[in-house]
MDTraj code that builds the backbone (N, CA, C; nanometers):
import mdtraj as md
import numpy as np

residues = "MET PRO ALA THR ILE HIS ARG GLU SER ASN ASN LEU TYR VAL LEU ARG LEU SER GLY GLU VAL GLN ARG SER GLU PHE ASP LYS VAL GLN ASP ASN THR ALA ALA GLU ILE ASP ARG GLY VAL LYS PRO ARG ILE LEU ALA ILE LEU GLU ASN PHE GLU GLY TRP GLU LYS SER VAL PRO TRP SER ASN LEU ASP PHE HIS TYR TRP HIS SER ASN GLU ILE VAL LYS ILE ALA ILE VAL GLY GLU GLN ARG TRP GLU ARG ALA ALA ILE ALA PHE ALA GLY ALA GLY PHE ARG ASN ALA PRO VAL LYS PHE PHE SER ASP SER GLN LEU ALA GLU ALA ARG ALA TRP LEU ALA GLU".split()
xyz = np.array([
    [1.7075, 1.6412, 0.6532],
    [1.6260, 1.5187, 0.6170],
    [1.6004, 1.5084, 0.4730],
    [1.6432, 1.4037, 0.4005],
    [1.6367, 1.3883, 0.2685],
    [1.4951, 1.3661, 0.2047],
    [1.3945, 1.3224, 0.2936],
    [1.2663, 1.3036, 0.2363],
    [1.1701, 1.3668, 0.3364],
    [1.0900, 1.4645, 0.2814],
    [0.9805, 1.5314, 0.3689],
    [0.8683, 1.5528, 0.2775],
    [0.7500, 1.5659, 0.3424],
    [0.6278, 1.5935, 0.2649],
    [0.5426, 1.6877, 0.3530],
    [0.4733, 1.7746, 0.2927],
    [0.3823, 1.8672, 0.3614],
    [0.2618, 1.8969, 0.2675],
    [0.1443, 1.9108, 0.3176],
    [0.0259, 1.9352, 0.2508],
    [0.0032, 2.0850, 0.2321],
    [-0.0363, 2.1204, 0.1091],
    [-0.0756, 2.2526, 0.0692],
    [-0.2243, 2.2470, 0.0440],
    [-0.2801, 2.3495, -0.0190],
    [-0.4285, 2.3517, -0.0366],
    [-0.4549, 2.2556, -0.1480],
    [-0.5867, 2.2252, -0.1610],
    [-0.6398, 2.1513, -0.2633],
    [-0.5808, 2.0071, -0.2766],
    [-0.5422, 1.9512, -0.1589],
    [-0.4829, 1.8134, -0.1516],
    [-0.3547, 1.8012, -0.2315],
    [-0.2781, 1.9076, -0.2443],
    [-0.1560, 1.9056, -0.3022],
    [-0.0437, 1.8752, -0.1949],
    [0.0320, 1.7663, -0.2176],
    [0.1270, 1.7231, -0.1220],
    [0.2616, 1.7439, -0.1919],
    [0.3504, 1.8268, -0.1270],
    [0.4768, 1.8511, -0.1753],
    [0.5862, 1.7657, -0.1058],
    [0.6337, 1.6705, -0.1816],
    [0.7396, 1.5846, -0.1466],
    [0.8647, 1.6335, -0.1895],
    [0.9657, 1.6569, -0.0973],
    [1.0994, 1.6934, -0.1347],
    [1.2004, 1.5820, -0.1025],
    [1.2779, 1.5557, -0.2041],
    [1.3751, 1.4530, -0.1876],
    [1.5130, 1.5213, -0.2184],
    [1.6104, 1.5070, -0.1183],
    [1.7398, 1.5537, -0.1474],
    [1.8427, 1.4583, -0.1040],
    [1.9660, 1.4727, -0.1524],
    [2.0792, 1.3854, -0.1141],
    [2.0482, 1.2452, -0.1500],
    [2.1021, 1.1484, -0.0798],
    [2.0600, 1.0058, -0.1038],
    [1.9469, 0.9723, -0.0139],
    [1.8275, 0.9432, -0.0611],
    [1.7080, 0.9146, 0.0109],
    [1.7227, 0.7767, 0.0735],
    [1.7023, 0.7741, 0.2061],
    [1.7154, 0.6532, 0.2820],
    [1.5711, 0.5861, 0.2758],
    [1.5711, 0.4624, 0.2794],
    [1.4481, 0.3849, 0.2672],
    [1.3606, 0.4037, 0.3940],
    [1.4252, 0.4209, 0.5175],
    [1.3520, 0.4443, 0.6425],
    [1.2848, 0.5858, 0.6294],
    [1.3424, 0.6789, 0.5783],
    [1.2869, 0.8138, 0.5727],
    [1.1768, 0.8229, 0.4733],
    [1.1850, 0.7475, 0.3556],
    [1.0805, 0.7386, 0.2622],
    [0.9650, 0.6728, 0.3178],
    [0.9899, 0.5659, 0.3849],
    [0.8788, 0.4851, 0.4559],
    [0.8022, 0.5688, 0.5405],
    [0.8625, 0.6591, 0.6123],
    [0.7793, 0.7612, 0.7110],
    [0.6984, 0.8526, 0.6259],
    [0.7505, 0.8929, 0.5072],
    [0.6696, 0.9830, 0.4263],
    [0.5431, 0.9065, 0.3745],
    [0.5678, 0.7808, 0.3289],
    [0.4586, 0.7059, 0.2774],
    [0.3654, 0.6747, 0.3831],
    [0.4083, 0.6479, 0.5127],
    [0.3110, 0.6120, 0.6127],
    [0.2189, 0.7352, 0.6499],
    [0.2826, 0.8555, 0.6544],
    [0.2097, 0.9772, 0.6749],
    [0.0958, 1.0038, 0.5669],
    [0.1463, 0.9775, 0.4352],
    [0.0491, 0.9923, 0.3311],
    [-0.0601, 0.8841, 0.3294],
    [-0.0244, 0.7660, 0.3741],
    [-0.1254, 0.6563, 0.3776],
    [-0.2322, 0.6898, 0.4777],
    [-0.1950, 0.7457, 0.5991],
    [-0.2818, 0.7928, 0.6984],
    [-0.3857, 0.8920, 0.6504],
    [-0.3327, 0.9882, 0.5683],
    [-0.4172, 1.0958, 0.5086],
    [-0.5181, 1.0262, 0.4098],
    [-0.4620, 0.9358, 0.3273],
    [-0.5451, 0.8687, 0.2353],
    [-0.6555, 0.7865, 0.3050],
    [-0.6234, 0.7192, 0.4048],
    [-0.7188, 0.6452, 0.4950],
    [-0.8252, 0.7345, 0.5520],
    [-0.8064, 0.8646, 0.5606],
    [-0.9051, 0.9572, 0.6131],
    [-0.9870, 1.0234, 0.4882],
    [-0.9591, 0.9717, 0.3680],
    [-1.0349, 1.0104, 0.2537],
    [-0.9687, 1.1093, 0.1566],
    [-0.8502, 1.1534, 0.1897],
    [-0.7843, 1.2412, 0.0952],
    [-0.7443, 1.1765, -0.0224],
    [-0.7530, 1.2549, -0.1388],
    [-0.7084, 1.2051, -0.2674],
    [-0.5968, 1.2918, -0.3127],
    [-0.4767, 1.2569, -0.2811],
    [-0.3691, 1.3588, -0.3027],
    [-0.3164, 1.3651, -0.4429],
    [-0.2697, 1.4922, -0.4637],
    [-0.1845, 1.5190, -0.5966],
    [-0.0531, 1.5415, -0.5423],
    [0.0522, 1.4695, -0.5921],
    [0.1839, 1.4666, -0.5422],
    [0.2704, 1.5497, -0.6296],
    [0.3440, 1.6454, -0.5727],
    [0.4491, 1.7250, -0.6286],
    [0.5816, 1.6900, -0.5705],
    [0.6549, 1.5942, -0.6499],
    [0.7855, 1.5496, -0.5885],
    [0.8969, 1.6376, -0.6524],
    [0.9709, 1.6948, -0.5645],
    [1.0690, 1.7967, -0.6012],
    [1.2101, 1.7354, -0.5667],
    [1.2936, 1.7069, -0.6607],
    [1.4180, 1.6508, -0.6363],
    [1.5227, 1.7703, -0.6237],
    [1.5744, 1.7889, -0.5142],
    [1.6624, 1.9026, -0.4869],
    [1.8067, 1.8435, -0.4354],
    [1.9066, 1.8777, -0.5200],
    [2.0474, 1.8202, -0.4874],
    [2.0334, 1.6730, -0.4638],
    [1.9558, 1.6113, -0.5509],
    [1.9228, 1.4709, -0.5367],
    [2.0317, 1.3821, -0.5864],
    [2.0657, 1.2782, -0.5028],
    [2.1764, 1.1859, -0.5409],
    [2.1250, 1.0397, -0.5600],
    [1.9971, 1.0207, -0.5500],
    [1.9428, 0.8834, -0.5775],
    [1.8845, 0.8275, -0.4490],
    [1.8619, 0.6941, -0.4509],
    [1.7990, 0.6215, -0.3526],
    [1.9040, 0.5286, -0.2842],
    [1.8911, 0.5115, -0.1605],
    [1.9789, 0.4167, -0.0801],
    [1.9955, 0.2840, -0.1578],
    [2.1163, 0.2451, -0.1801],
    [2.1435, 0.1284, -0.2624],
    [2.1595, -0.0051, -0.1841],
    [2.1782, -0.0019, -0.0578],
    [2.2098, -0.1195, 0.0289],
    [2.0812, -0.1827, 0.0787],
    [1.9674, -0.1403, 0.0410],
    [1.8387, -0.1945, 0.0952],
    [1.7375, -0.2173, -0.0287],
    [1.6563, -0.3216, -0.0152],
    [1.5635, -0.3473, -0.1117],
    [1.4452, -0.2535, -0.1178],
    [1.4033, -0.2042, -0.2240],
    [1.2909, -0.1042, -0.2378],
    [1.1640, -0.1681, -0.2951],
    [1.1571, -0.3011, -0.2829],
    [1.0434, -0.3749, -0.3406],
    [0.9261, -0.3912, -0.2583],
    [0.9029, -0.3234, -0.1479],
    [0.7892, -0.3336, -0.0597],
    [0.6677, -0.2676, -0.1375],
    [0.5734, -0.3387, -0.1753],
    [0.4629, -0.2840, -0.2471],
    [0.3379, -0.2586, -0.1705],
    [0.3400, -0.2677, -0.0403],
    [0.2228, -0.2398, 0.0454],
    [0.1520, -0.1042, 0.0150],
    [0.2258, 0.0032, 0.0107],
    [0.1719, 0.1264, -0.0140],
    [0.1106, 0.1304, -0.1507],
    [0.1879, 0.0844, -0.2494],
    [0.1206, 0.0844, -0.3868],
    [-0.0015, 0.0009, -0.3939],
    [-0.0025, -0.1140, -0.3275],
    [-0.1195, -0.1939, -0.3345],
    [-0.2379, -0.1450, -0.2639],
    [-0.2248, -0.0897, -0.1472],
    [-0.3307, -0.0392, -0.0591],
    [-0.3774, 0.1074, -0.0869],
    [-0.2829, 0.1912, -0.1425],
    [-0.3125, 0.3411, -0.1442],
    [-0.2990, 0.3962, -0.2836],
    [-0.2295, 0.3313, -0.3684],
    [-0.1894, 0.3881, -0.4966],
    [-0.3111, 0.4508, -0.5791],
    [-0.4141, 0.3694, -0.5723],
    [-0.5350, 0.4067, -0.6625],
    [-0.6037, 0.5390, -0.6105],
    [-0.5657, 0.5858, -0.5030],
    [-0.6323, 0.7013, -0.4421],
    [-0.5514, 0.8349, -0.4785],
    [-0.4297, 0.8216, -0.5364],
    [-0.3542, 0.9290, -0.5737],
    [-0.4021, 0.9750, -0.7096],
    [-0.4220, 1.1065, -0.7297],
    [-0.4802, 1.1665, -0.8408],
    [-0.3765, 1.1749, -0.9559],
    [-0.2715, 1.2407, -0.9275],
    [-0.1620, 1.2624, -1.0254],
    [-0.0299, 1.2820, -0.9440],
    [0.0876, 1.2522, -1.0164],
    [0.2137, 1.2737, -0.9552],
    [0.2980, 1.3461, -1.0565],
    [0.3508, 1.4636, -1.0263],
    [0.4448, 1.5442, -1.0969],
    [0.5800, 1.5324, -1.0251],
    [0.6897, 1.4993, -1.1114],
    [0.8198, 1.4961, -1.0482],
    [0.9068, 1.6081, -1.1079],
    [0.9592, 1.6988, -1.0426],
    [1.0509, 1.8037, -1.0917],
    [1.1898, 1.7874, -1.0446],
    [1.2829, 1.7842, -1.1489],
    [1.4225, 1.7601, -1.1075],
    [1.5144, 1.7684, -1.2312],
    [1.6397, 1.7396, -1.2156],
    [1.7382, 1.7368, -1.3153],
    [1.6989, 1.6386, -1.4184],
    [1.7182, 1.6625, -1.5504],
    [1.6827, 1.5837, -1.6494],
    [1.7413, 1.4333, -1.6435],
    [1.8558, 1.4257, -1.5848],
    [1.9273, 1.3030, -1.5758],
    [1.8569, 1.2002, -1.4863],
    [1.7647, 1.2436, -1.3968],
    [1.6857, 1.1584, -1.3112],
    [1.5532, 1.1175, -1.3693],
    [1.5309, 1.1676, -1.4850],
    [1.3810, 1.1419, -1.5419],
    [1.3528, 0.9939, -1.5521],
    [1.4310, 0.9055, -1.6045],
    [1.3960, 0.7741, -1.6316],
    [1.3742, 0.6990, -1.4965],
    [1.4787, 0.7206, -1.4067],
    [1.4743, 0.6520, -1.2747],
    [1.3550, 0.6923, -1.1943],
    [1.3234, 0.8295, -1.1957],
    [1.2209, 0.8791, -1.1057],
    [1.0925, 0.8323, -1.1610],
    [1.0700, 0.8267, -1.2893],
    [0.9510, 0.7835, -1.3406],
    [0.9211, 0.6304, -1.3145],
    [1.0260, 0.5562, -1.3239],
    [1.0204, 0.4114, -1.2898],
    [0.9922, 0.4030, -1.1320],
    [1.0680, 0.4781, -1.0573],
    [1.0464, 0.4601, -0.9017],
    [0.8958, 0.5071, -0.8671],
    [0.8405, 0.5974, -0.9414],
    [0.6959, 0.6368, -0.9160],
    [0.6010, 0.5434, -0.9546],
    [0.6482, 0.4467, -1.0354],
    [0.5488, 0.3409, -1.0771],
    [0.4646, 0.3733, -1.1985],
    [0.5179, 0.4673, -1.2740],
    [0.4403, 0.5016, -1.3953],
    [0.4040, 0.3742, -1.4785],
    [0.2812, 0.3658, -1.5220],
    [0.2467, 0.2468, -1.6007],
    [0.1898, 0.1334, -1.5141],
    [0.2153, 0.1496, -1.3815],
    [0.1632, 0.0469, -1.2958],
    [0.0619, 0.0954, -1.1925],
    [0.0320, 0.2188, -1.2096],
    [-0.0818, 0.2843, -1.1202],
    [-0.1743, 0.3611, -1.2087],
    [-0.2916, 0.3855, -1.1533],
    [-0.3919, 0.4578, -1.2301],
    [-0.3555, 0.6054, -1.2433],
    [-0.2885, 0.6588, -1.1559],
    [-0.2586, 0.8048, -1.1618],
    [-0.1469, 0.8263, -1.2680],
    [-0.1741, 0.9373, -1.3487],
    [-0.0737, 0.9743, -1.4477],
    [0.0538, 1.0287, -1.3669],
    [0.1781, 0.9970, -1.4239],
    [0.3045, 1.0373, -1.3762],
    [0.3681, 1.1176, -1.4764],
    [0.4146, 1.2421, -1.4567],
    [0.4793, 1.3188, -1.5460],
    [0.6096, 1.3891, -1.4921],
    [0.7156, 1.3916, -1.5654],
    [0.8323, 1.4509, -1.5259],
    [0.8466, 1.5916, -1.5837],
    [0.9000, 1.6831, -1.4997],
    [0.9330, 1.8221, -1.5395],
    [1.0733, 1.8570, -1.5155],
    [1.1389, 1.9301, -1.5854],
    [1.2787, 1.9763, -1.5669],
    [1.2759, 2.0724, -1.4392],
    [1.3792, 2.0909, -1.3775],
    [1.3682, 2.1791, -1.2497],
    [1.3458, 2.3177, -1.2827],
    [1.3424, 2.3601, -1.4056],
    [1.3050, 2.4996, -1.4403],
    [1.1521, 2.5089, -1.4629],
    [1.0844, 2.4039, -1.4556],
    [0.9320, 2.3867, -1.4957],
    [0.8523, 2.3759, -1.3775],
    [0.8904, 2.4137, -1.2582],
    [0.8135, 2.4030, -1.1397],
    [0.6619, 2.4535, -1.1519],
    [0.6588, 2.5752, -1.2085],
    [0.5224, 2.6367, -1.2344],
    [0.4346, 2.5515, -1.3172],
    [0.4960, 2.4958, -1.4271],
    [0.4171, 2.4106, -1.5170],
    [0.3809, 2.2759, -1.4450],
    [0.4579, 2.2254, -1.3567],
    [0.4232, 2.1088, -1.2836],
    [0.3064, 2.1391, -1.1971],
    [0.3083, 2.2442, -1.1248],
    [0.1992, 2.2856, -1.0393],
    [0.0685, 2.3118, -1.1214],
    [0.0836, 2.3657, -1.2390],
    [-0.0396, 2.3842, -1.3190],
    [-0.0954, 2.2581, -1.3684],
    [-0.0198, 2.1675, -1.4019],
    [-0.0554, 2.0325, -1.4523],
    [-0.1257, 1.9585, -1.3424],
    [-0.0771, 1.9696, -1.2235],
    [-0.1393, 1.9015, -1.1101],
    [-0.2756, 1.9579, -1.0742],
    [-0.3006, 2.0945, -1.1070],
    [-0.4161, 2.1632, -1.0781],
    [-0.5355, 2.1294, -1.1770],
    [-0.4938, 2.0784, -1.3005],
    [-0.5882, 2.0526, -1.3975],
    [-0.6900, 1.9533, -1.3683],
])
top = md.Topology()
chain = top.add_chain()
for i, resn in enumerate(residues, 1):
    res = top.add_residue(resn, chain, resSeq=i)
    for name in ("N", "CA", "C"):
        top.add_atom(name, md.element.get_by_symbol(name[0]), res)
traj = md.Trajectory(xyz[None], top)
């Protein structure tokens, strides 16, 4: 499955994206996270791009429901992946359009990303 999320301690949610991420799979991840936020969780998101090939191209990704209703509850978003995905991943995460800071880390900086999220 190219999009999975699991919760660790201190409201750290590890999102793993691999292959070509399908809209339907990403929506399931967002729905699960939205349910947690509705219960009062303020997540810190660690998105790890592993063997990442991008996002499904044949469908629109412009559904802003999650962003509108839940985005302000996210504390921080760290993205870890190959440098070639930095600009696209930062844009996809909505950097500049949400309150939470979004920061990209190269795939060799996983420990630094975790430390930044913990600050």
